C-alpha positions, -999 to 999 in steps of 0.1 A, spaced: -257 29 615 -283 46 589 -283 74 602 -245 78 607 -237 71 572 -261 96 561 -246 126 586 -214 111 566 -231 119 532 -242 156 541 -211 162 557 -192 153 520 -222 171 499 -213 206 524 -178 203 520 -178 204 487 -195 233 488 -171 246 513 -141 236 491 -152 258 463 -156 286 479 -123 284 497 -96 309 487 -66 295 514 -49 263 502 -39 251 535 -75 254 547 -90 236 511 -67 207 520 -80 202 553 -118 203 541 -108 177 511 -89 158 543 -122 162 559 -139 149 529 -118 120 525 -125 105 558 -159 113 559 -165 88 529 -144 62 542 -167 60 572 -195 62 549 -183 32 537 -180 15 568 -217 24 582 -235 22 552 -237 -21 550 -252 -20 587 -244 -47 611 -204 -57 615 -185 -47 583 -165 -73 566 -127 -73 567 -123 -61 533 -147 -33 537 -126 -23 572 -94 -27 548 -102 -4 523 -119 21 543 -91 22 562 -68 25 532 -86 52 518 -91 73 550 -51 69 557 -43 80 520 -70 109 517 -72 122 556 -32 119 564 -6 108 533 -21 131 506 -28 164 526 10 161 545 24 158 508 3 190 496 8 212 529 41 208 527 43 215 492 21 246 500 44 256 529 75 258 506 57 282 475 51 313 481 17 320 473 -3 303 500 -41 313 483 -57 316 455 -57 355 444 -73 355 407 -96 321 401 -108 318 365 -145 315 386 -147 339 416 -157 319 448 -190 337 456 -201 325 423 -181 287 429 -206 284 457 -237 288 438 -224 262 415 -219 241 444 -254 245 452 -266 241 417 -244 207 413 -263 193 441 -294 201 428 -282 180 390 -271 152 414 -304 151 425 -321 154 394 -298 131 377 -301 102 399 -340 106 404 -332 97 360 -311 73 363 -318 34 358 -295 11 375 -289 -21 355 -295 -53 377 -258 -58 380 -263 -29 404 -270 -34 438 -298 -3 457 -278 21 479 -284 21 513 -293 57 510 -314 75 484 -289 102 491 -255 85 481 -259 83 441 -268 122 441 -239 129 464 -220 111 439 -226 129 415 -224 163 428 -190 154 440 -178 143 408 -194 175 393 -179 200 420 -139 183 411 -140 187 378 -151 225 381 -124 227 405 -102 217 380 -106 240 353 -117 271 375 -90 276 398 -54 288 385 -32 273 412 -23 236 406 -29 227 440 -63 234 432 -66 209 405 -48 183 426 -74 189 452 -104 188 421 -86 154 408 -95 144 449 -130 151 449 -135 134 410 -119 104 429 -140 108 458 -174 108 442 -161 77 422 -150 59 449 -188 69 471 -205 55 436 -184 23 435 -187 12 472 -222 20 474 -237 3 444 -211 -20 427 -220 -55 443 -187 -82 447 -162 -64 432 -124 -77 434 -107 -65 464 -78 -64 444 -96 -39 422 -107 -15 448 -69 -10 462 -61 -8 425 -81 25 423 -67 35 460 -28 29 446 -39 50 409 -50 76 433 -18 75 454 3 72 425 -14 104 409 -14 127 434 26 118 444 37 126 409 15 165 411 32 164 442 70 165 426 56 183 397 40 207 417 74 212 440 94 215 405 73 238 388 77 258 426 116 257 422 121 268 389 94 293 380 85 303 415 49 300 412 23 275 410 -3 293 386 -8 272 357 -24 302 333 10 314 332 26 278 318 6 292 281 33 322 283 62 293 281 80 297 250 112 275 235 
């Protein structure tokens, strides 16, 4: 079980870099969906033995939202828009991949120097905390380095995935309602973002957030 959990973590780290290097919107959405599924599998496999019913429900809910519901909403929005890829990112894709590798190294360094309080349990894998930090950094980077609004939604999902990994790996005895509340917040946020993207595309015929600065009263 532990080996499979580590494999899910490594897949998450590889997908971080792949997403940062992808220009095509649909492909990026699918990569983020795979990352959500990988994080859900890790949450199930990391504990070892037979997971609790609460852990199964949380992992299934996370996997269904990030692996099916969110990708469906975003791909539907993309297909209704004229542009299918990021043409003019603020940071180029090759340089973004280098940033992704740097985030992985930064995650390792930060995790090695981070003192964990007694209230937190030791992670099942030494990779969990570094990859959680790398996902947080990658999500924040995607939000600020891309012009297309869909990429910024994907950055939010990556950031939330890092928080999910950090919480499921370290937090001890978190109430089930709090865990489900995090998923509900993510669902509501992405649903609202999807509606906003749809209306932006209908009214302005583009999803380039950089051009929103050109709007006048």
